[in-house]
N, C-alpha and C positions, 0 to 999 in steps of 0.2 A: 670832418664835422665842424660845424660852427661852434663858437664858444657856448652858446645856449644848449646845443645838442650834446656837447661834452658834459655839461653840468647835469642835464637830464639823464644821460646814459649812466652816470655815476649813481644817481638816485634810483634808477630802474634796476640796477644790479644789487641793490640793498636787500638784505636778508628779510626784511619785513614784508616784501612782496611775495614771498613763497606762499603758495605753491605756483604762483604765476611766473613764467619764464619769458623774458623779453629778449628779442634779438634786434640788432640794428641793421639798417639798409637791407631790408628783407624784400626779395623779388616776389611780387604777386602779380601774375599775368604780365602785362607790358609795363608795369609800374614798379617803383621801389618805395616801400614804406620807410619812413624815418625809423620807426620802432614798431614791432608787432609782437603780440603774444598769441600764439596759435590756440592755446587752451580756451581762453575766454573769447577768442576771435576779436581781438581789439587791436586797432592800429592807432598809434599816437603820432601826430604830425606837428612839428614845430615850425610855425609860420613866421618868417621875417617880413620885412617891408616889401619885398618883391611879390608877395602873395596878395597884395591889396589893390592891384590895378585890374581893369575890366577883363583883360585877356587871361590873367592868372586866376581870377575868380572863376571864370568859365572853365578853364582847364581843371581846376581843383574840383569843381562840381561834377565834371565828367569822370574824373578819377575816383571821387567818393562814390559815385553811382556804381562804377565797376566794382569797387571794393565791397559795397553793400550787396551787390549781386552775388558775390562770392561768400556771403555770410558774415562779413566783418563789420564791426561798428567802427566809426572813425571819430576820434577825439582830437580836435585841433586846439593847440595852445599857442600863444604868441611867444616870441623870444623874450619880450619884455616880462611877461608873466613868469617864465622860467627863471629869469635873472632877478626878479624882484619879489616873487611870491612862490618860491619853490615848494614850500609846505602845502600851499593851496593846490598847486598843480599835482603834486604827489597824491594828495587826498582825493582829487578828482579822478586820477588814474586808478587808484585803489577802489574807489566807489564804482567806476565803470567796469572793472574786472569782476567785481562781486555782483553786479546787476544781472 
């Protein structure tokens, strides 16, 4: 795990997220989700700098389309957001679970 993923994983395991249960590195079809909660069908992806070139953007779009076809919603957060605004990221994840 990257440092940002480790920080987020600690937050996702927090008791306040119950009844939502997240797993990390979840296989979904041909892809692996950084984090997924099967109950609310939510995937959380932590995007670092490598996700912002044209090839990576296209790959992520295909991947997100596949995950949506499987009934999952995809929430993308940046490593910077995780490391500088964890409370905001946590709140966004909780809101997405409840939606």
